[in-house]
C-alpha positions in Angstrom: -6.1 11.6 6.9 -7.4 9.1 4.4 -6.6 5.4 4.8 -3.2 4.5 3.4 -2.9 1.7 0.8 0.8 1.2 1.4 0.4 -2.2 3.0 -2.1 -3.4 0.4 0.3 -2.3 -2.3 3.3 -4.1 -0.8 1.2 -7.3 -0.4 0.2 -7.1 -4.1 3.8 -6.7 -5.1 5.0 -9.6 -3.0 2.2 -11.8 -4.3 3.0 -10.8 -7.9 6.7 -11.7 -7.4 6.4 -14.8 -5.3 2.8 -16.1 -5.8 2.5 -16.2 -2.0 -0.6 -14.9 -0.2 -1.5 -14.6 3.5 -1.3 -17.7 5.6 -2.7 -18.1 9.1 -0.2 -17.0 11.8 2.4 -15.8 9.3 2.2 -12.2 10.6 2.0 -10.7 7.1 -1.6 -9.5 7.5 -0.7 -7.7 10.7 2.2 -5.9 8.9 -0.1 -4.9 6.1 -2.7 -3.5 8.5 0.0 -1.7 10.5 1.3 0.0 7.3 -2.2 0.9 6.1 -3.0 2.5 9.5 0.0 4.9 9.1 1.2 7.3 6.5 3.5 6.3 3.6 6.2 8.4 5.3 5.8 6.3 8.4 6.5 3.2 6.3 9.7 4.8 5.0 10.8 5.8 8.4 10.2 2.3 9.8 11.7 0.4 6.8 14.3 -1.5 8.9 11.5 -2.9 11.2 9.4 -3.8 8.1 12.3 -5.4 6.4 13.0 -7.6 9.4 9.4 -8.7 9.5 9.4 -9.5 5.8 12.7 -11.4 6.1 11.4 -13.4 9.0 8.2 -14.2 7.1 10.2 -15.2 4.1 12.4 -17.5 6.2 9.5 -19.1 8.1 7.6 -19.7 4.9 10.5 -20.5 2.7 9.0 -18.4 -0.1 12.2 -16.4 -0.8 15.2 -17.9 0.9 17.6 -15.7 -0.9 16.0 -12.6 0.6 15.7 -14.2 4.0 19.3 -15.4 4.4 21.7 -13.2 2.4 22.3 -9.9 4.2 23.0 -7.9 1.0 19.8 -9.2 -0.6 17.6 -6.6 1.1 17.7 -4.4 -2.0 14.7 -6.1 -3.7 12.7 -5.8 -0.5 13.6 -2.1 -0.1 12.6 -1.6 -3.7 9.2 -3.3 -3.1 8.6 -1.1 0.0 9.5 2.1 -1.9 7.4 1.0 -4.9 4.4 0.4 -2.5 4.9 3.9 -1.0 5.0 5.4 -4.5 1.8 3.7 -5.5 0.1 4.5 -2.2 1.0 8.2 -2.7 -0.5 8.1 -6.2 -3.6 6.4 -4.8 -4.0 9.3 -2.3 -3.4 11.9 -5.0 -6.0 10.3 -7.3 -8.5 10.1 -4.4 -7.9 13.8 -3.5 -8.3 14.7 -7.1 -11.6 12.8 -7.4 -13.0 14.4 -4.3 -12.0 17.9 -5.5 -13.7 17.2 -8.9 -16.9 15.9 -7.1 -16.9 19.0 -4.9 -16.5 21.3 -7.9 -19.3 19.6 -9.8 -21.6 19.8 -6.7 -20.8 23.5 -6.3 -21.3 24.2 -10.0 -24.7 22.5 -9.8 -25.7 24.4 -6.7 -24.7 27.8 -8.2 -26.5 27.0 -11.5 -29.6 25.8 -9.7 -29.4 22.6 -11.8 -29.1 19.1 -10.7 -27.6 16.3 -12.8 -30.3 14.1 -14.1 -29.8 10.4 -13.6 -28.9 8.5 -16.7 -31.4 6.1 -18.2 
């Protein structure tokens, strides 16, 4: 399995919305790494745990008090996680497509007996 980009995508979305980046000991980087080490489906399956970690980080860092304190305000965080999964799946699809195209080009060159000349 290729490396997932779900955590990186979620981090980028949060940074875009809040302007906040990693801080020492905030725990955010560990969540991103954990999400990246698993499949996008794992992220969806473990959304309650991820939501709690995000809400705790938001409360500790005071970057989004509304999402940290109001129980019904989890919707934007859920959307961010789902959007990150969607983007990570698209990343994986694009990577697979690029690998397939490269493989097809290599096979075509091998069967033709030609080799692509380097551009000058």
